[in-house]
N, C-alpha and C positions, 0 to 999 in steps of 0.2 A: 505495501500501501504506501503511494506517496504523500509524503506531508506536504501540506499546500505552504509554500516558502512565508506568505505575509502572515497566514494564522499563528504559525509555531513563532515567530517574532513578535509577534503583538502577545500569546499567551504568555510566552516565555518573560517579557516587559513586565505584564500586568501581575503575573505569579511573584516575581522578585520585588516589587513595589508593595506587595503587603505586607512584608515584613518590617516596614520601617514607617516611622513616624516621621512626616516633613519636618524638617528642623525650622523652615520659616514660621510654623505656627506659633513660637515663644513669643514673636513680636505681634500676635494679635491681642495686644493690652495696648492702652493711652499711655503717650509720655508722661511721666511722673515731674512734669513741670507746669507752671501756670500761665494761662494765656492770657494775655492783657487786652484791653479794649482794644477792638479795630482790627485785630488778629480774624482771616477768614481762610480758610481752606477751599480750593475749588479743584476738583478732580475731572481732567479731561481727556475725552478718548479720542482715538485716530481713526481714520478709514481707511490707514495704510493695512491692504489685504483686504477688504470688504468690499465683497461683490455686491454692487445694487446701487440706484439712484441716490441723488442727492437727499430727497425724502424719506427714501426708506432707511439709510444708513442713522439720521436724526433720530428719528421712530424709535430705530433699535438701539442707539445711544441713551435715549433719555429713559426708555423703559428698564434697561440694565442698570441705572442710577448715576449716570455721569452729569454734570453740573456744565459741561461745555465741549467743545471740538475745537480740535486743532487739526486744519488741512493745508497743504500746499496749494498756495495761491493758485487757480485755475489760469490756464493762459488766455482764456476767452471770456468777454465780460457776460455771456448767457449763461455760462458755467458758474461764475463767480456770483451772479445775480439768484441762480437756483441754490446754491449753498448758504448763503445769507438767509434768503427766504425761508429755507426749509431750518434752519438753528432758530430764527426769529419764532417762526409756526410751532416750534416743539420747545418754547422755552430753554435754550440753550445758550450759554455764552459763545460767542466766536472768535477764533484765533486762527491767524496765519502764518504760515512758515514759506520763507522764499529765500531764495539765492541764485543768483546767475551761474552761468554755466560755457560763457567763451572762455579759451583758452589765453588770448590777449586780455592783458589787466586794465586797459582802458575800455576796451568794449563790454569786458565783465561788470566794470562799475558802473557804466551807462545801464546796461540791462539789471543790476543790482537796484540802483537808484528808481531808474522807472519802475519797477516790479514794487517797490516800497511805497511810493506814492498812490498806487492804485490798492494796494492793502489798506493802507491809511482812509481812503475814500470810504472804506465801508464800517470805520469807527470799531475796530475790534478790540477786545479787552488786550491784547497785546500781538506785538509780532517777532516771532522766531527766526532769526538769520542765518541761514548757511553763508558764512562770510568769507570771500577771498578764496583761496586755492593754498594748499600746502606748498606747493612749490613757487608761489609768488614770492618775492621778498617782503622783508618788514615794511620798505616804503612801499611797496604796490598794495600792501594789506591794508596798512593804517587808514587810508582814505576810506574804508568803509566802516570804520568807527568812527572818525572825522564828520561822516556825512549823518549816520544817526544818533550821536550823542545829543547835540544841540536839535536835531528832529524831534527826539522823544520828549525832551524838555517842553518844546514848544507846542508839540501838538496834543499833551498830555497823555500820548498813549505809548507805554512801555515798550521799547523794542530793544531784545535780546540776542547776545550773540552765541550761539550754541558750539560746545566743546566736542568738535565731530571730526573724524577722521576725513582727509582729503582736503579739509577747510584749513582758513588759518589759524585756528586752534585744535588743531590736531592732535597736541601733547601737552602732558603738564609744564614742563617747564620752559614751552613757547609761550604758553598762556601767560604765565608769571610774569614773563617779561613785556607782555603787551599791556598786563594790568598794572605794572609799575609805571608805566610812558602815559596810559591813560584812566585817570581815576574817575571819569564818569563811564567807564565801560562795563556792562552789567551781562549778567551770564545765564544763558541755559545750561544746567548742570546734565550733561550726559557722559559722566563717568567711565561707563561700559566700552567706548571707545579707547581711553585712554589704556585701560587695562591690557587692552588688544594691542595696541599701539607699544606699549612699555614692556609686554609679557610680564606681567606682573600685578600684585594687588597694591601697588604703590607705597608699599612698606617704607621704601627709600626716598621718598619724596613727600613726607610727611608736612614739612615746612610750607612748601610751594602750594599742597591741598589746603592748608589751613590759611593762607592768604585770598585762593581762588573761593572758597565756600563764602567768606564774606562779601563776595561780589555775587553771590547766585540769586536769582528771584524765581526761577522756574526750574523745574525738574523733569527730565525725563527717566521716567521710572524702569530701565530693564538692566537686568544683574549681566554682567559681562565677566570674563575671566580672564586667564593671563593667554589663550590660545584664540581666543574669539570674542566678539562684541555681543553675544547673548548664549547664556546657557540653554539649554534643550528645555528645563522644566525648573524653575525655582523653588519648588517643592519637592524635587529629590535632595534626599540627604546628604549624597555625595558632593553637593554645592554649597555644603554649609559655610565654609571660608568665605568663599565668593558673595553668598547672601550676608553674613554677616559685616563684612567691610564695605557692602553698598549700604545695609541698613545705618551703619555710624555714619557714613558722610550725609546720607538724608537726615538722620536725626539732627545733625548740626546744624543743618538749614533750617529746619522745622522749629526748633528750640529757639533759634535767632529771629525768626517772624512771629512765634509767639511771643517772645520777651518783648520785640518791639511795637506788636501790635499793628503788622501789616498782612498784605494778603501772601499767601504761598497758592502757585498753581503746580501741579502735578500732573504730568500726561503718562501712562500706562503706557508703553511701546514697545512691547514685546512683537516682532514683527512676522512673517508670514515666510514660508519656502522664498528665497534660500537662506534668510535668516533663520527661520526654525531649521532646525537640522531633517533631514529625510533619510528614509532607507535608501538603499541602493537600488537600482533598477526600477523599482515601482515608484520612487519619490512620493512614497506616502509621509506624511508629516509624522514626527514621532510625539506630537502632543498637540493639543487644541491652542491657537494663537489666541482666540477671542476667550476662551474659559481662564487661559492665563492670566489676560489684561482684567478680565472681571474679578478674578481671586486677588490680583495687587491694588485692583481700586478699592474693594472691602476692604482689605487690610490694611492699607494706608490711611483712608479715612478713619476705621476706628482707632489709628494709633497717633494720629495726627489733629482729629478734628478737635 
């Protein structure tokens, strides 16, 4: 009798997981610190990997319990209007993600500035930027910050720059240099990228991380590890060291916002294949992206509310 390859792999994985209590469950308790007046937590959902139109996505996100959505700024006005209207109809806060793509720094900056202006016209609760490129020089990347820092102040709309592979803030030490030069630079903290870039949980860069965490206003809550930007399932006990490291960093940001009485936004951003590992040949995902993100939303809301 031939054993079905997919069933064997599924059954083996399920059988093995039943013997373990997910280590992440120890964080299913509120932070032991007071929150001051003005503190607000908004849990944000992503349409990355979602199959459906704007209205269906917003309905699904609202039903799941999200307070808002963050989506890549659509390239055409019709699509931008559709997502804005769907968010409004479902009483969801709207945030945009945007970044240029041209390999020429001058053209790239022009794309970036045009897109930021389009995003501002929809009055989002924030704009998250994929800024510049990792192969641009510091002199070529700094104009992205110089453009957004005063614009954020004048518009009243927070504009953040994400710690992201392939972009200007691709590594911890590089970001440390930029924040020393630009005191108004505010960050989206997606540390999963840095774990991958530095092939570590950053234990040798604690001073840099401490200075970076002072600048964080928005979190992309994905757990990375030394060999990749996303663990297959943060509930699995083998990822306990990575989970604890990320929770420690996120706790630091949350405690700071609670103390200051300011808003904290968190996007649960576990991605679809190929961010999410798959089985060979079948390309079957080893876990459910949507279920993981909902789990993380509920856990982080309970911990940080």
